[in-house]
PAVEXNU-950234 format. One line per field, with one value per residue (C-alpha): residue number from 1; x, y, z. Coordinates in nm, 3 decimals, always signed. Layout:
seq [NUM; ...]
px [X; ...]
py [Y; ...]
pz [Z; ...]
This chain:
seq [1; 2; 3; 4; 5; 6; 7; 8; 9; 10; 11; 12; 13; 14; 15; 16; 17; 18; 19; 20; 21; 22; 23; 24; 25; 26; 27; 28; 29; 30; 31; 32; 33; 34; 35; 36; 37; 38; 39; 40; 41; 42; 43; 44; 45; 46; 47; 48; 49; 50; 51; 52; 53; 54; 55; 56; 57; 58; 59; 60; 61; 62; 63; 64; 65; 66; 67; 68; 69; 70; 71; 72; 73; 74; 75; 76; 77; 78; 79; 80; 81; 82; 83; 84; 85; 86; 87; 88; 89; 90; 91; 92; 93; 94; 95; 96; 97; 98; 99; 100; 101; 102; 103; 104; 105; 106; 107; 108; 109; 110; 111; 112; 113; 114; 115; 116; 117; 118; 119; 120; 121; 122; 123; 124; 125; 126; 127; 128; 129; 130; 131; 132; 133; 134; 135; 136; 137; 138; 139; 140; 141; 142; 143; 144; 145; 146; 147; 148; 149; 150; 151; 152; 153; 154; 155; 156; 157; 158; 159; 160; 161; 162; 163; 164; 165; 166; 167; 168; 169; 170; 171; 172; 173; 174; 175; 176; 177; 178; 179; 180; 181; 182; 183; 184; 185; 186; 187; 188; 189; 190; 191; 192; 193; 194; 195; 196; 197; 198; 199; 200; 201; 202; 203; 204; 205; 206; 207; 208; 209; 210; 211; 212; 213; 214; 215; 216; 217; 218; 219; 220; 221; 222; 223; 224; 225; 226; 227; 228; 229; 230; 231; 232; 233; 234; 235; 236; 237; 238; 239; 240; 241; 242; 243; 244; 245; 246; 247; 248; 249; 250; 251; 252; 253; 254; 255; 256; 257; 258; 259; 260; 261; 262; 263; 264; 265; 266; 267; 268; 269; 270; 271; 272; 273; 274; 275; 276; 277; 278; 279; 280; 281; 282; 283; 284; 285; 286; 287; 288; 289; 290; 291; 292; 293; 294; 295; 296; 297; 298; 299; 300; 301; 302; 303; 304; 305; 306; 307; 308; 309; 310; 311; 312; 313; 314; 315; 316; 317; 318; 319; 320; 321; 322; 323; 324; 325; 326; 327; 328; 329; 330; 331; 332; 333; 334; 335; 336; 337; 338; 339; 340; 341; 342; 343; 344; 345; 346; 347; 348; 349; 350; 351; 352; 353; 354; 355; 356; 357; 358; 359; 360; 361; 362; 363; 364; 365; 366; 367; 368; 369; 370; 371; 372; 373; 374; 375; 376; 377; 378; 379; 380; 381; 382; 383; 384; 385; 386; 387; 388; 389; 390; 391]
px [+5.727; +5.885; +6.259; +6.458; +6.752; +7.064; +7.290; +7.527; +7.408; +7.104; +7.049; +7.084; +7.352; +7.600; +7.976; +7.999; +7.845; +7.728; +7.448; +7.344; +7.335; +7.140; +6.882; +6.836; +6.803; +6.544; +6.341; +6.339; +6.240; +5.963; +5.789; +5.737; +5.397; +5.363; +5.716; +5.797; +6.141; +6.238; +6.577; +6.778; +7.072; +7.279; +7.164; +6.854; +6.858; +6.489; +6.519; +6.550; +6.317; +6.061; +5.807; +5.871; +6.095; +6.056; +6.383; +6.456; +6.744; +6.909; +6.965; +6.585; +6.497; +6.368; +6.526; +6.425; +6.671; +6.722; +6.893; +7.176; +7.327; +7.686; +7.811; +7.975; +7.788; +7.438; +7.443; +7.231; +7.406; +7.181; +7.236; +7.053; +7.053; +6.980; +6.971; +7.191; +7.484; +7.648; +7.885; +8.026; +8.288; +8.633; +8.861; +8.799; +9.002; +8.812; +8.480; +8.526; +8.660; +8.350; +8.090; +8.231; +8.199; +7.917; +7.781; +7.411; +7.342; +7.517; +7.387; +7.499; +7.543; +7.592; +7.549; +7.253; +7.143; +6.859; +6.602; +6.697; +6.852; +7.210; +7.390; +7.545; +7.746; +7.658; +7.995; +8.331; +8.539; +8.781; +8.497; +8.373; +8.437; +8.265; +7.960; +7.945; +7.899; +7.659; +7.460; +7.447; +7.309; +7.019; +6.970; +6.897; +6.635; +6.475; +6.466; +6.279; +6.019; +5.962; +5.784; +5.981; +6.067; +6.428; +6.731; +6.947; +7.276; +7.484; +7.864; +8.087; +7.971; +7.625; +7.720; +7.735; +7.389; +7.258; +7.414; +7.264; +6.917; +6.945; +7.048; +6.755; +6.491; +6.610; +6.530; +6.764; +7.037; +7.137; +7.447; +7.525; +7.896; +7.957; +8.333; +8.581; +8.882; +9.098; +8.956; +8.978; +9.327; +9.500; +9.576; +9.698; +9.391; +9.292; +9.255; +8.969; +8.771; +8.845; +8.706; +8.386; +8.350; +8.422; +8.176; +7.903; +7.967; +7.969; +7.650; +7.454; +7.220; +7.296; +7.560; +7.498; +7.801; +7.798; +8.017; +8.188; +8.515; +8.386; +8.229; +8.567; +8.728; +8.457; +8.501; +8.881; +8.984; +8.712; +8.672; +8.299; +8.098; +8.038; +7.678; +7.608; +7.723; +7.519; +7.616; +7.363; +7.501; +7.433; +7.246; +7.142; +6.806; +6.760; +6.799; +6.686; +6.850; +6.663; +6.851; +6.868; +7.052; +7.336; +7.638; +7.804; +8.176; +8.267; +8.586; +8.694; +8.934; +8.863; +8.778; +8.888; +8.723; +8.796; +8.486; +8.505; +8.667; +9.030; +9.160; +9.405; +9.128; +9.030; +9.382; +9.392; +9.771; +9.744; +9.502; +9.749; +10.045; +9.846; +9.737; +10.101; +10.192; +9.900; +9.988; +10.340; +10.198; +9.868; +9.779; +9.407; +9.289; +9.201; +9.185; +8.937; +8.955; +8.605; +8.579; +8.736; +8.930; +9.241; +9.473; +9.345; +9.625; +9.885; +9.737; +9.740; +10.107; +10.183; +10.006; +10.203; +10.531; +10.455; +10.377; +10.036; +9.813; +9.726; +9.557; +9.440; +9.137; +9.013; +8.640; +8.589; +8.300; +8.007; +7.659; +7.314; +7.277; +7.635; +7.758; +7.565; +7.667; +8.030; +7.972; +7.787; +8.102; +8.326; +8.458; +8.603; +8.549; +8.827; +8.803; +9.154; +9.052; +9.302; +9.027; +8.670; +8.395; +8.158; +8.175; +7.855; +8.017; +8.091; +7.719; +7.636; +7.888; +7.738; +7.394; +7.541; +7.680; +8.038; +8.291; +8.440; +8.782; +8.780; +9.028; +8.999; +9.017; +8.654; +8.323; +8.149; +8.395; +8.207; +7.889; +8.008; +8.084; +8.096; +8.383; +8.759; +8.931; +9.292; +9.497; +9.500; +9.879; +9.932; +10.004; +10.139; +9.833; +9.599; +9.775; +9.760; +9.390; +9.313; +9.498; +9.313; +8.982; +9.011; +9.158]
py [+0.547; +0.705; +0.778; +0.822; +1.035; +1.117; +1.413; +1.640; +1.986; +2.154; +2.513; +2.778; +2.619; +2.488; +2.499; +2.385; +2.187; +1.890; +2.083; +2.246; +1.913; +1.743; +2.022; +2.015; +1.638; +1.625; +1.904; +1.715; +1.390; +1.560; +1.660; +1.296; +1.146; +0.922; +0.995; +1.156; +1.245; +1.278; +1.451; +1.402; +1.624; +1.613; +1.961; +2.141; +2.517; +2.581; +2.802; +2.527; +2.536; +2.264; +2.359; +2.040; +1.831; +1.747; +1.820; +1.638; +1.732; +1.445; +1.699; +1.726; +1.359; +1.273; +0.962; +0.782; +0.872; +0.838; +1.036; +0.868; +1.007; +0.897; +0.834; +1.144; +1.378; +1.521; +1.651; +1.435; +1.310; +1.252; +0.919; +0.711; +0.344; +0.236; -0.122; -0.114; -0.277; +0.065; +0.095; +0.393; +0.575; +0.539; +0.548; +0.461; +0.140; -0.006; +0.109; -0.078; -0.389; -0.408; -0.324; -0.587; -0.858; -1.113; -0.982; -0.925; -0.656; -0.402; -0.184; +0.167; +0.427; +0.784; +1.123; +1.347; +1.695; +1.778; +1.739; +1.379; +1.454; +1.444; +1.769; +1.817; +2.105; +1.999; +2.132; +1.995; +2.057; +1.850; +1.635; +1.536; +1.162; +1.161; +1.336; +1.095; +0.802; +0.985; +1.057; +0.685; +0.619; +0.859; +0.718; +0.376; +0.531; +0.722; +0.404; +0.223; +0.499; +0.602; +0.423; +0.423; +0.207; +0.291; +0.464; +0.715; +0.840; +1.127; +1.097; +0.930; +1.146; +0.991; +0.633; +0.506; +0.658; +0.484; +0.154; +0.181; +0.256; -0.037; -0.279; -0.179; -0.171; -0.428; -0.177; -0.134; +0.129; +0.351; +0.566; +0.876; +0.933; +1.305; +1.259; +1.006; +1.061; +1.002; +1.330; +1.526; +1.415; +1.414; +1.044; +1.051; +0.871; +0.879; +0.509; +0.580; +0.771; +0.501; +0.233; +0.431; +0.479; +0.114; -0.003; +0.216; +0.084; -0.277; -0.238; -0.062; -0.221; +0.051; +0.323; +0.653; +0.848; +1.204; +1.124; +0.840; +0.973; +0.899; +0.572; +0.448; +0.538; +0.353; +0.042; +0.039; +0.176; +0.018; -0.308; -0.265; -0.463; -0.232; -0.354; -0.196; +0.155; +0.404; +0.756; +1.036; +1.377; +1.687; +1.985; +2.338; +2.508; +2.831; +3.122; +3.476; +3.742; +4.075; +4.354; +4.557; +4.271; +4.268; +4.494; +4.596; +4.648; +5.016; +4.975; +4.871; +4.595; +4.228; +3.999; +3.633; +3.431; +3.115; +3.009; +2.716; +2.574; +2.675; +2.323; +2.084; +1.920; +2.246; +2.335; +2.699; +2.718; +2.660; +2.951; +3.180; +3.068; +3.123; +3.465; +3.561; +3.468; +3.662; +3.971; +3.967; +4.060; +4.233; +4.499; +4.546; +4.231; +4.141; +3.795; +3.693; +3.386; +3.349; +3.088; +2.966; +2.660; +2.524; +2.657; +3.015; +3.160; +2.974; +3.116; +3.468; +3.428; +3.297; +3.592; +3.826; +3.653; +3.693; +4.062; +4.044; +4.134; +4.468; +4.266; +3.970; +3.962; +3.715; +3.748; +3.468; +3.219; +3.326; +3.175; +3.251; +3.566; +3.669; +3.388; +3.521; +3.880; +3.770; +3.580; +3.876; +4.084; +3.816; +3.794; +3.442; +3.161; +2.908; +2.570; +2.414; +2.119; +1.840; +1.580; +1.705; +1.441; +1.680; +2.058; +2.262; +2.608; +2.594; +2.537; +2.836; +3.045; +2.942; +3.039; +3.387; +3.383; +3.367; +3.169; +2.880; +2.712; +2.378; +2.101; +1.777; +1.604; +1.690; +1.512; +1.816; +1.797; +1.482; +1.676; +2.027; +2.077; +2.457; +2.494; +2.519; +2.218; +2.184; +1.970; +2.121; +2.114; +2.285; +2.638; +2.750; +2.623; +2.773; +3.109; +3.124; +3.031; +3.272; +3.556; +3.502; +3.481; +3.821; +4.011]
pz [-10.586; -10.280; -10.279; -9.957; -10.066; -9.864; -9.941; -9.755; -9.860; -10.008; -10.129; -10.010; -9.788; -10.044; -10.091; -10.454; -10.735; -10.526; -10.356; -10.683; -10.867; -10.588; -10.586; -10.963; -10.970; -10.694; -10.855; -11.182; -11.017; -10.821; -11.146; -11.242; -11.178; -10.874; -10.750; -10.416; -10.285; -9.920; -9.912; -9.592; -9.495; -9.174; -9.073; -9.193; -9.137; -9.194; -9.502; -9.765; -10.064; -9.992; -10.256; -10.451; -10.224; -9.858; -9.675; -9.349; -9.121; -8.935; -8.658; -8.620; -8.605; -8.256; -8.116; -7.796; -7.523; -7.153; -6.882; -6.697; -6.377; -6.333; -5.983; -5.842; -6.077; -6.053; -6.411; -6.643; -6.957; -7.255; -7.429; -7.688; -7.772; -8.126; -8.248; -8.556; -8.727; -8.734; -8.441; -8.250; -8.453; -8.303; -8.602; -8.969; -8.960; -8.664; -8.809; -9.133; -8.963; -8.746; -9.008; -9.241; -8.978; -8.964; -8.632; -8.696; -8.438; -8.216; -7.937; -8.015; -7.745; -7.859; -7.694; -7.779; -7.680; -7.438; -7.718; -7.778; -8.116; -8.245; -8.320; -8.664; -8.805; -9.161; -9.274; -9.388; -9.077; -8.873; -8.735; -9.081; -9.045; -8.708; -8.854; -9.148; -8.911; -8.681; -8.998; -9.073; -8.724; -8.778; -9.129; -8.981; -8.752; -9.040; -9.249; -8.970; -8.940; -9.304; -9.585; -9.912; -10.210; -10.293; -10.139; -10.325; -10.175; -10.314; -10.302; -10.044; -9.752; -9.772; -9.865; -9.501; -9.443; -9.754; -9.650; -9.300; -9.440; -9.681; -9.407; -9.188; -9.461; -9.714; -9.990; -10.291; -10.274; -10.566; -10.524; -10.725; -10.789; -10.841; -10.787; -10.654; -10.437; -10.743; -10.875; -10.550; -10.452; -10.789; -10.742; -10.379; -10.254; -9.887; -9.793; -9.551; -9.812; -10.071; -9.837; -9.788; -10.163; -10.234; -9.969; -10.114; -10.463; -10.348; -10.144; -10.418; -10.669; -10.924; -10.962; -11.141; -11.262; -11.396; -11.699; -11.882; -11.741; -11.391; -11.502; -11.627; -11.292; -11.097; -11.311; -11.327; -10.987; -10.774; -10.968; -11.029; -11.284; -11.585; -11.614; -11.277; -11.373; -11.579; -11.690; -11.645; -11.737; -11.529; -11.672; -11.580; -11.588; -11.784; -11.545; -11.604; -11.390; -11.370; -11.544; -11.223; -11.052; -11.304; -11.270; -11.593; -11.580; -11.590; -11.791; -12.138; -12.035; -12.098; -11.806; -11.791; -11.514; -11.316; -11.118; -10.880; -10.570; -10.540; -10.488; -10.652; -10.855; -11.026; -11.148; -11.026; -11.061; -11.436; -11.461; -11.285; -11.495; -11.815; -11.688; -11.631; -11.989; -12.132; -11.927; -12.069; -12.410; -12.323; -12.070; -12.135; -11.955; -11.596; -11.444; -11.177; -10.953; -10.807; -10.536; -10.216; -10.107; -9.941; -10.213; -10.207; -9.998; -10.203; -10.524; -10.378; -10.292; -10.641; -10.806; -10.582; -10.666; -11.037; -10.975; -11.144; -10.846; -11.005; -11.281; -11.076; -10.845; -10.584; -10.508; -10.257; -10.279; -10.499; -10.517; -10.655; -10.861; -10.779; -11.006; -11.303; -11.224; -11.242; -11.565; -11.715; -11.659; -11.813; -12.169; -12.134; -11.883; -11.818; -11.640; -11.628; -11.407; -11.352; -11.314; -11.337; -11.312; -11.486; -11.433; -11.421; -11.438; -11.815; -11.877; -11.659; -11.852; -12.184; -12.052; -12.009; -12.366; -12.240; -12.448; -12.252; -12.250; -12.068; -11.999; -12.192; -11.853; -11.771; -11.806; -11.952; -12.245; -12.351; -12.428; -12.525; -12.892; -12.896; -12.649; -12.680; -12.519; -12.413; -12.174; -11.823; -11.810; -12.144; -12.019; -12.355; -12.539; -12.280; -12.294; -12.673; -12.682; -12.399; -12.569; -12.898; -12.716; -12.547; -12.840]
């Protein structure tokens, strides 16, 4: 069996758990007999690990193009024409109106570079929606040129690409829900993102969710048939870090760590408030917020307002061996997520023999028995557990 898989990131170029989970899943699938995975990302950088999985960058896919000279200008403008139901991206509302119509075919005109390919940043910037739809255009071309048996698309960013490939090839689409916008937004769902998620779910033959928590959201919030949705939990591989790569802390104080994106979904404010309460009664503990995100500056300001910055540290985004170095220095790991579809970091902490405290509002809480669980909003409960854990 040959699987055409669409994702948004692949190690070493990752920004969070999605890239890590995608990599682990494809590695596991590649070990199965008679199964081959072609993993497509918007932008391939050339240093991806392709020992077991073939990685294709949409930015590297050659597409037939022509040079057009506009009247009054001698500069050639590179354009392509692709026969596809996917239409030029103008705004999300128009896009979904057109792609839901019964028109069988559109002629798409989109600008390319001088190599006849489409440029992608492969990041999460202001042009994200534009890149998502450009990705779907290339996906339809890849689906016409490649031989495969099934399509697998990771998270909402890749759903339009999966849909486009399915429409061109007629092959079944499986989508993998690592999170929904109900998780990311805390309930204030972006209607454009919701439409993309809903369209992917409706178009798919099967839906994989990373926990029963996420499965329940897919069924109840998106009105999906329960028989179509299966839970497959995430996992981590055993990792051995050479002793010379680890940095032991050079002090006797306890270290309590938050490791993840500093966003609303991860509940960083609850970590800071609990830290403040602990520091009112203990002075031999330090708190570390390892990660980056849109709430980082706000959290720095809050720590400063609480006057705990002498005991509170922000490391920025960590990846690879740096993650395990941080965990090796930690005495307790805390994940106070507001809505966590799964949560790989607690498993990584447990690999490092670090006690974990996690919110009940997480998918990983469904499979961990040797972990302390509390409601994300229960600052008093979190502070008491945290204090006992570091004593």
